[in-house]
N, C-alpha and C positions, 0 to 999 in steps of 0.2 A: 319414708320421707323424714327429712331432718326437721327437728323442732328448734325453735329459737333458743340459743344458749346451750344446745346439745354439744357434748364433747365426743370426739371420735377416737377410737382405739388406734394407737400407734404401735408399730412393731419394730424391734431392733433390726439393724442392717444385717446382722448375722443370720437371723431367721429368714429374711427375704432371700439372701444369697443361697442359703441351704435349700430353700424351696425351689429355686431356679435350677440349681445343680441336680436335685433329685428328679425334677421334671424332665430335664434334658437327658439324663441317664436312663429314662424310662422306668423309674421306680414307682410310678403311680400317676393317676389322673389328677386334675386340679382338685376335684372333690376329695379324693382320698388323702392327698397331701395336706390340704387345708385342715382336715380332721386330725391327721397325725401330728401336725405342728400346733394345733390349738387355735387356728384362725377362725373367726366367726363365719366367714363366707369365702367360697372359692373365688368370688369376684375380686377379692383383694389381691389374688395372685395374678389375675389377668390384666389389671390396670397398672 
């Protein structure tokens, strides 16, 4: 749950596009791709 004044992590457009391409090409699951790219959660790829 978010706390008042909390700042959220933002990721560069290139990382997001790379993750999408990797997922479409079957290079891994949401969980494995988020770990490979250093994302905090696989949910960030789904939204």
